[in-house]
C-alpha positions, 0 to 999 in steps of 0.5 A, a space after each residue: 635214658 636222657 635225649 638232648 639235642 645239643 647245638 640244635 639248628 632248625 631252618 625253617 625256610 627249608 621245612 616243607 613237610 618236616 622241620 629241617 635241622 641238624 644236632 648232635 645227639 646227647 644220650 645220659 649225659 655223653 655225646 653219642 651221634 648225631 642227628 638230621 633231617 633234610 625237611 622233605 617230610 624223610 625220616 630223620 638221619 641218626 648216626 651211627 645207626 645203632 643209636 637209632 636201634 637203642 633209642 628205638 628199644 628204650 622207646 618200647 618201654 615208654 607209654 604209647 604217645 597220643 598225637 592230635 589228628 591221630 585216633 589211636 596212641 603210638 608207641 615211642 621210637 627215635 623218630 618221635 621222641 627227636 620230633 618232639 625236641 624239635 618241635 618243642 625247641 621251635 615253639 619256644 623260640 617263637 
């Protein structure tokens, strides 16, 4: 499964605990829905919800991800996979 965020807009001034952003969510080269986060520390809002479940199931097949500051690797899911894409986008812009 290839996950892409297109038309990704990150609003750094509104990013408090998490990145504030919105984007189109594409899977395997096809538009599937949207994702957004209000930047206040909550989870991403993925529409339609069935898409989040699909990505979560795929994440279970991936190796756990090591996160700085966390001792044990954590399972991958829609939240972590999308975080990785948004973080890479922000780092590239800086």
